[in-house]
N, C-alpha and C positions, 0 to 999 in steps of 0.2 A: 467062609463061603460068602460070595457077593450076591446080593439080591438086586436085580435091576428093576428100577421103577420107571414107569412111562414118564416121559418128559411132558410136563404140562405147559402149554404155551398160554401166555396171558390172554390172548385174543379168543382162545377156545372157551375159557371160563366166561368171558364177557358174552360170547355168542350164545352159550347155553342159558345164561342168566337172562339175556334179552329175549330169547324165544319163550322162556317161561313167563316173562313179563307180558309179552305179546299174547300168549295164551290166556293169561289172567284178564287182560284188557278185553279180549274177545268174549270171554265168559261173562265179564261184568256187563258188557253191552247187551248180551243175550238176556241176562237176568233183568236188567232195567227195562228192556223191551217187553218181556213177559209181564213184569210188574205193572207197566203202563197199560198193557192190553187188558189185564185182569181188572184194573181200575175202571176201564171203560165198560167191561162186561158187568161189573158189580153195579155201576151207575144205571145202566140200562135195565138190569133185572129189578133193582130196587124201585125204579120208576114205573114199573108195571103195576096195575091195580091188584092183581092176584099173582103172587110169585111164590116160588118154593123157598121157604125160609131155611130149610136144611141145606139146599144147594147154595144159597147166599152165604150161609155160615161157613160152608166148606171153602168157598171161593175166598172169603175174607181170611180164613186160616192159611190158605195157600199164599195169599198176598203177604201176610205177616212173615211166613217162612222165607219168602223171596227177599223181603226187606232185611231179614237177618243174614241171609246168604250174601246179599249185596254189601252189607257192612263188613262181613268177614273177608270178602275178596278185596274190598277197598283197603282194609287194614293190612292185607298181604302186599298190596302195591306200595304202601308207604314205607320209606326206608327206616330201618331201625335207628333210633337216636339213643346214643349212650349218654346218660345223664351224669 
């Protein structure tokens, strides 16, 4: 019994891979923008004479989470190097 498999064209694989890379780059830009915005908010909040310490702590925690996500996305964009 013959089982037919779909023919994979080399350019289709490259197209899928490129669109995945584009999506990761867009996500990276969004994360970096949010990280930068949070940095500004944290600076303004900390500069006030009376500020909500709990709110500041939550913002800093969110900023650290974004930093970790940025590192993860950047590592996904780097090509695998076989040593």
